[in-house]
Each structure stands twice: as C-alpha cells, then as structure tokens.
Steps between C-alpha positions, in 0.01 A plus 500: 500500500334690786610364835535613858865477612578193710591553864878477542482183712289307243802322350731289711866425423408189300248694287768759425752229412246340264431831324869581465615152397231414246565820305841358414351203321288192543614143438389310193482152645247227575444650851589869468330606824691238699826610338425869564393433860813310605742800519231694686483230768130431447296221348355492150148523646595795721643686199186441294278611791709810566491605133120458505480710819723771351257524208193499728629787714617701198874482571534367143250530217608195307741209505630381169758548230585835353507466123713744304260586219764701313743205497223290345427758229231686690494836674440671834372850565457684828167683500333751728155649533339782692197328652238689703503358852131411486568285190827342610358157598287483182790594271742270686261208443469579128877538453588189702258288294718540190750218443766749384513671842796361694433694820317810614570727799357816651744787554460826690543727199290680240555186290367266768474169312814338359514167320712306254375368168676185378412394146612240248579771243596867537201621296266330748605747772311781327202274430476403869542860620238619249264228627549621860425857390181384327390298806569774753469826309838600651834573337772236532844661507763271353861493614688257274815341639818673388742305717471182709566523873497209742424610852509253787241533773605379843280484808678596820402485866 
C-alpha cells in the first residue's frame, strides 16, 4: 500500500495503547468494544471512533481477525514483483482487487511490491499468482513459507 509516512505526533498515547493492546487479542463477547475499551480507560464509543480514525489516517489498513489459512487447510505465500514506478498505482489496484491478496505494500527495493496470497488450498497459490501475471504482464516471485515466525509490533512514543 503506497502511503506517505505519518508525522510522529499523529498518534497520542491512547492511540498507541489501542494499537499495542488490540494486537494481543479481542474479546468475543456481546459487547467486545466495551470490554476492550475498559482497560484502556476509554468508552466503547471512543474506542470505535479511534479505530475508525486510525484507518482513515492510514495508521492501520484494516481492523479484523487474522485467519490462519494453513491451520484451516489452506496456504500462504509471500510474493514480490518488480513494478515500473509509472505503473505502480495501476498494478496495485489490480492486485488488491483479488480476494486472495491479504495485504500489499510498497518497498524501496528492486522488488518494490510485496504481498501475501492466502488461499483455501495450496494449489490455488499458483493459480492466483498466474492470474496476477496475466493481468499485469509482470512476473510474480513466490516465496513459500518454510518456517512460521510470530513477530509482535509495538508502537512506542
């Protein structure tokens, strides 16, 4: 996803606490936002509004569950493409339109577009990548997962 970096003072302490806390889990209850807001010292409405604002300003790209496709019999694959700068927006739009694309980010590298394919079956990874190649005329490099790593992301002051 092509974005301009946020100014450092865009997020306040509560925004940072929300980002850090909600990565650890989200309640499954009749009023999950109220339950999640309580330890943060804010109201349910404030939490909902802040999450919406974080999405609007690009601090987060989505809010929702992370499904482990492999645990459900599916597959993930990290993919990269070398996209000419003048075509980046066009190609990003084509790639992001596919339901198999979990996320897509620009990187400062020869391979400047990186995304994850998440499919119901392992053989669908190649079908989706082939479809992207046909749509864009560009090669999709595939980097299948060899080992699972869980990396926490914390926002600091």
